[in-house]
C-alpha positions in Angstrom: -166.4 11.2 27.2 -164.1 8.8 28.5 -163.0 12.4 29.9 -164.6 11.8 33.4 -161.9 8.6 34.0 -159.3 11.0 34.4 -160.9 14.2 35.5 -161.1 15.0 39.3 -164.6 14.6 41.0 -166.7 18.0 40.9 -165.2 18.7 37.2 -168.4 18.0 35.7 -172.0 18.5 35.8 -175.4 17.1 35.2 -178.6 19.2 33.5 -182.0 18.0 32.7 -184.3 19.1 30.6 -187.5 20.7 31.4 -189.8 17.2 31.1 -193.2 17.5 32.5 -194.5 14.6 32.7 -192.0 12.6 30.5 -189.8 13.3 34.0 -189.9 9.6 35.0 -187.6 9.4 31.9 -185.1 11.1 34.6 -185.4 8.2 36.9 -184.4 5.2 34.7 -181.5 7.4 33.2 -180.3 8.0 37.3 -181.0 4.6 37.8 -178.5 3.5 35.4 -175.8 6.2 35.9 -176.2 4.7 40.1 -175.8 1.5 39.4 -173.1 1.0 36.2 -171.3 4.3 36.7 -171.9 5.7 40.6 -169.1 8.2 40.1 -170.5 10.3 37.4 -173.3 11.0 40.3 -171.4 11.3 43.0 -168.3 13.1 41.7 -170.8 15.2 40.1 -170.0 19.1 40.9 -174.2 20.2 40.2 -177.3 19.2 39.2 -179.1 22.0 36.6 -182.5 21.6 35.8 -185.3 23.4 34.5 -188.9 23.0 35.3 -189.7 18.9 36.3 -185.8 18.2 35.6 -185.1 20.5 38.6 -187.7 18.6 40.9 -185.5 15.2 39.5 -182.4 17.4 40.3 -183.5 17.9 43.9 -183.9 14.4 44.2 -180.1 13.5 43.0 -179.1 15.7 45.4 -181.3 14.7 48.3 -179.8 11.0 47.4 -183.4 10.4 47.2 -184.1 6.3 46.6 -185.4 4.8 43.0 -188.9 3.4 44.5 -189.2 6.8 45.9 -189.2 8.5 42.7 -191.0 6.1 41.1 -194.2 6.4 43.5 -194.3 10.1 43.3 -193.9 10.7 39.9 -196.3 8.0 39.0 -199.0 8.4 41.8 -200.0 11.2 39.6 -200.9 9.6 37.2 -202.7 7.0 39.0 -204.9 10.0 40.4 -205.7 11.4 37.3 -206.7 8.1 35.5 -209.3 7.9 38.2 -211.0 11.3 37.0 -212.6 11.0 33.3 -211.5 13.9 31.9 -207.7 13.9 33.3 -205.8 17.1 33.1 -209.1 19.4 31.7 -210.8 18.2 34.9 -211.4 20.6 37.6 -209.5 18.9 40.2 -206.1 19.6 38.3 -203.6 21.5 40.4 -200.2 20.3 40.0 -198.6 22.8 41.4 -200.4 22.5 45.0 -199.7 19.1 44.8 -196.2 19.4 44.1 -196.4 22.4 46.9 -197.8 20.1 49.3 -195.3 16.9 48.7 -192.2 19.4 48.7 -193.4 20.6 52.2 -194.2 17.4 53.3 -191.0 15.2 51.7 -188.2 17.2 51.9 -185.9 17.2 55.0 -185.3 20.4 57.1 -181.5 20.5 56.2 -183.0 20.6 52.4 -181.9 24.0 51.4 -178.2 23.5 52.9 -177.6 20.1 51.2 -179.1 22.0 47.8 -177.3 25.1 47.8 -174.1 25.1 45.6 -175.1 21.5 44.5 -178.5 22.4 42.8 -179.0 25.0 40.0 -182.7 26.0 39.1 -183.7 27.6 35.8 -185.8 30.6 36.0 -187.7 33.0 33.7 -188.0 36.7 34.7 -191.0 38.6 34.5 -191.7 40.5 32.8 -188.5 40.9 30.8 -188.3 37.1 30.4 -184.5 36.9 31.1 -183.3 33.6 32.5 -181.8 33.5 36.3 -180.2 30.0 37.4 -180.5 29.9 41.7 -177.7 28.0 43.0 -178.1 29.1 46.4 -180.9 29.0 49.5 -181.7 30.9 52.5 -184.0 28.8 53.8 -186.1 25.9 53.2 -189.2 28.0 52.3 -186.8 29.7 49.1 -185.7 26.1 48.1 -189.8 25.7 47.6 -190.6 28.6 46.2 -187.6 28.4 43.7 -189.0 24.9 42.7 -192.9 26.1 42.5 -192.0 28.9 39.9 -189.5 26.9 37.6 -192.6 24.3 37.1 -195.3 27.0 36.5 -196.2 26.7 33.2 -198.7 29.9 32.4 -202.3 28.9 31.7 -201.6 24.9 32.3 -200.5 25.6 35.9 -202.5 28.9 36.9 -202.9 32.8 35.4 -200.4 34.4 38.4 -197.2 33.0 38.8 -195.5 32.4 42.5 -193.1 34.7 43.9 -189.7 34.3 44.5 -187.3 36.5 46.5 -189.9 39.6 45.5 -189.9 38.8 41.8 -192.7 36.8 39.6 -190.8 33.7 37.9 -192.4 31.3 35.2 -191.1 28.0 33.6 -187.1 28.4 33.5 -187.6 26.3 30.2 -189.6 28.9 28.3 -186.0 30.7 28.6 -183.1 28.0 29.2 -184.4 24.7 29.0 -181.1 23.0 29.2 -178.6 25.1 31.6 -175.0 24.6 30.6 -175.6 22.4 27.8 -172.5 24.4 26.0 -170.1 23.2 28.9 -168.0 21.1 27.6 -168.1 19.2 30.8 -172.1 19.4 30.8 -173.9 15.5 30.5 -177.2 16.8 28.9 -180.4 15.0 29.2 -183.6 15.4 28.0 -186.7 12.9 27.2 -186.9 13.9 23.4 -184.4 13.3 20.4 -181.9 16.3 20.1 -178.5 16.6 20.3 -178.4 16.0 24.0 -175.7 13.5 25.4 -178.6 11.2 27.0 -181.9 11.6 25.0 -184.1 8.9 23.0 -183.1 7.6 19.3 -184.8 8.8 16.5 -186.8 6.5 14.4 -187.5 9.2 12.2 -185.4 10.2 8.4 -186.1 13.7 9.3 -182.7 16.2 9.5 -184.7 19.0 10.1 -183.8 20.7 13.7 -185.2 23.1 15.7 -183.3 25.1 18.3 -185.3 27.4 20.4 -184.6 27.6 24.6 -181.6 27.0 24.7 -182.6 23.2 23.3 -182.0 21.3 20.4 -184.7 19.7 19.0 -185.3 17.1 15.8 -188.3 18.4 14.0 -190.4 14.6 13.8 -193.9 13.2 14.4 -191.9 11.3 17.4 -191.3 14.2 18.9 -194.3 16.0 18.8 -195.9 12.8 20.4 -193.6 13.4 23.0 -194.0 16.8 23.3 -198.0 16.3 23.8 -197.3 13.8 26.7 -195.4 16.3 28.6 -198.4 17.7 28.9 -201.3 15.2 28.8 -199.8 11.9 29.9 -199.8 8.8 29.0 -201.1 5.2 31.0 -199.0 5.0 33.9 -197.8 1.6 31.7 -196.4 3.7 28.7 -194.8 6.1 30.9 -193.0 3.2 32.8 -191.8 1.8 29.5 -190.3 5.1 28.5 -189.0 5.4 32.2 -186.8 2.0 30.9 -186.1 3.4 27.8 -184.1 6.0 29.7 -182.4 3.1 31.2 -181.7 2.2 28.1 -180.4 5.4 26.8 -178.3 6.3 29.6 -176.5 2.9 28.9 -176.2 3.2 25.5 -174.4 6.6 26.7 -172.1 4.9 29.4 -170.9 2.1 26.7 -170.4 4.6 23.5 -167.5 6.5 26.1 -166.2 3.4 27.5 -167.7 3.9 31.2 -168.8 0.3 31.5 -167.1 -3.1 31.4 -169.2 -5.3 29.7 -171.0 -5.3 26.4 -174.8 -5.2 27.6 -176.0 -3.6 24.3 -174.9 -5.7 21.8 -175.9 -9.1 24.0 -179.3 -7.5 23.8 -179.1 -7.5 20.1 -177.6 -10.8 20.0 -180.6 -12.2 21.8 -178.5 -12.9 24.8 -179.1 -12.7 28.4 -178.4 -9.2 30.1 -175.9 -8.7 32.9 -178.0 -7.4 35.7 -176.0 -4.6 37.5 -174.5 -4.7 40.6 -175.0 -1.6 42.2 -171.5 -1.1 43.4 -169.5 -1.0 40.5 -167.6 1.6 39.2 -166.6 2.6 36.0 -162.7 4.2 37.6 -162.6 1.0 39.8 -160.8 -1.4 37.4 -157.2 -0.1 37.4 -157.0 2.6 35.0 -158.0 0.0 32.2 -161.1 2.1 31.6 -159.1 5.1 30.8 -157.8 3.8 27.3 -160.7 2.9 26.1 -161.8 4.7 22.8 -165.3 6.2 22.0 -166.8 3.2 20.7 -169.9 4.9 18.1 -170.9 1.3 17.1 -173.0 0.6 20.1 -176.4 -0.1 18.7 -179.7 1.9 20.3 -181.9 -0.3 22.0 -185.7 0.0 22.4 -187.6 -2.1 25.4 -189.2 -3.7 22.6 -186.5 -5.7 22.5 -186.0 -6.4 26.0 -188.4 -8.6 26.8 -186.7 -9.6 29.9 -186.0 -5.9 31.5 -185.8 -7.6 35.2 -182.5 -9.2 34.4 -181.2 -5.6 33.4 -182.3 -4.1 36.2 -184.3 -5.5 39.0 -184.3 -3.0 41.8 -185.7 -0.5 39.1 -188.3 -2.9 37.6 -189.3 -3.6 40.8 -190.0 -0.2 41.7 -192.0 0.3 38.5 -194.7 -2.4 39.1 -195.3 -1.7 42.7 -195.6 2.4 41.3 -198.1 1.0 39.1 -199.9 -0.9 41.3 -203.5 0.3 41.4 -206.2 0.2 44.3 -207.4 -3.5 44.6 -210.7 -2.6 46.5 -214.2 -3.8 45.1 -215.3 -0.3 44.5 -212.3 0.7 42.7 -212.0 -2.1 40.3 -215.4 -1.6 39.3 -214.7 2.2 38.1 -211.6 1.0 36.1 -214.0 -1.7 34.8 -216.0 -1.4 31.1 -219.6 -0.8 33.1 -217.9 1.4 35.2 -216.4 3.7 33.2 -219.5 4.0 31.3 -221.6 5.1 34.2 -219.3 7.6 35.7 -219.7 9.1 31.6 -223.3 9.2 31.7 -223.1 10.7 35.3 -220.9 13.5 34.9 -223.5 16.0 33.6 -224.7 15.5 36.6 -221.4 15.7 39.1 -219.1 17.9 36.7 -221.0 20.9 37.9 -221.1 20.9 41.1 -217.2 19.2 41.2 -216.3 22.4 39.3 -218.1 24.7 42.2 -216.2 22.9 45.0 -212.4 22.7 43.4 -212.7 26.7 41.9 -214.1 27.7 45.5 -211.4 25.7 47.5 -208.7 27.3 45.3 -210.3 30.8 45.3 -210.4 30.5 49.7 -206.7 29.0 49.5 -205.7 32.1 47.2 -207.4 34.4 49.5 -204.0 35.3 51.6 -202.3 36.0 48.6 -205.1 37.6 47.1 -203.5 41.4 48.0 -199.9 41.0 46.4 -201.4 39.1 43.5 -203.7 41.9 42.3 -201.0 44.9 43.0 -198.7 42.7 41.0 -201.7 42.9 38.3 -202.0 46.4 39.0 -198.6 47.3 38.2 -198.3 45.0 34.8 -201.4 46.9 33.2 -199.7 50.0 34.4 -196.3 49.0 32.9 -198.5 47.9 29.7 -200.2 51.1 29.3 -197.5 52.9 29.7 -195.4 50.3 26.9 -198.5 50.9 24.5 -198.7 54.7 25.3 -195.1 55.3 24.4 -195.2 53.1 21.4 -198.1 55.0 19.5 -196.6 58.1 21.0 -193.0 56.8 18.9 -195.0 55.8 15.5 -197.4 59.3 15.5 -194.5 61.2 15.8 -192.6 59.5 13.3 -195.5 61.1 10.6 -194.2 64.7 12.1 -190.5 64.1 10.5 -189.4 66.3 7.9 -190.3 65.7 4.4 -188.5 64.4 2.1 -186.2 66.5 -0.2 -188.3 67.6 -3.8 -191.5 67.5 -2.2 -194.2 69.8 -2.7 -194.9 70.1 1.4 -193.1 72.8 3.1 -190.4 71.9 6.5 -193.2 74.0 9.1 -196.1 71.9 7.8 -197.2 68.9 10.0 -198.9 66.8 7.3 -198.3 63.1 6.9 -195.6 61.9 5.2 -198.1 59.7 3.3 -199.8 63.1 2.0 -196.1 64.5 1.3 -195.0 61.7 -0.9 
């Protein structure tokens, strides 16, 4: 894919698959591209995304720094860590949390910057058709589209959000990797598959699964990563996954001749890696890089093989360490200790019912303004479902009224069942 050296800016795009809590992988990928091949980000025509991939894509469109991205991905994990039940705690409401952050942090002209540069994959209800939105008339439309693509049924709620008068759910359920079949699209996903940038498989399995416009390898590694998308690991483990994204993106660049230094080979040979300069571009070498051919001998490096990641990317390492820093106050330290954790578990039978009533009541009060529209939508869904069941049942019953087969003892005017006529 060294063709990017010869193509004009705006002729390629990047597509990010839905990843849930594994979206931190994209932070490492983007930081590697920003440091070692900035032309791929600067010259991209459009950034596509589904679910958390769309959330990361809007960060690239707005050119958010790496410490900002790390903080807003890892901060929910630190909050979940304080709740002993994690995502099963009644206070867990990821959609509302993200909606509030978008309203507070997006600049006023975000919808203008995102129009024609951001493509959000949505799944329309009730027909399940995929819709890719690329233009936004207002700031509220941009937030609504991002909220819709993040809505995973029953995990984020039961009533899907609304966008332009239609109900939509997670875009990953219909098109998880938008425009992945386009030859000039760089695809990225946090599980092993056929994407351009993805983790290297450690399994010998040759079986693959094609679903939602994405090809996955069937392996225990991918199964474990799939669970982590909904039930995250500790912040430190997720930070390692972000670092792995940096290494996977670096492998993509080196195999296609888009960097100058053989960084991954030096890691394998136990030599100090070349630090990223942050301003160097593969297109600024006088045209020499364009003559490089694909090099599939570039090794795959795991994060365990990099003892000093700070030499590789000081900015990313500093952002991850800062975002993983926990509250240092005495009570917070006690809650994280062994006795504190045991005490909170013992108090769960007393505290959990109160918390459940409080958070469910709070969610009900917040839902009241939208209740009429949601109830009307539910009524229409029940009506359509009833008509569909009725028409299908009527069609099946009408099938028994057809004329009997030739040679049957039943007369053509009889309304007996075919089972009795055979």
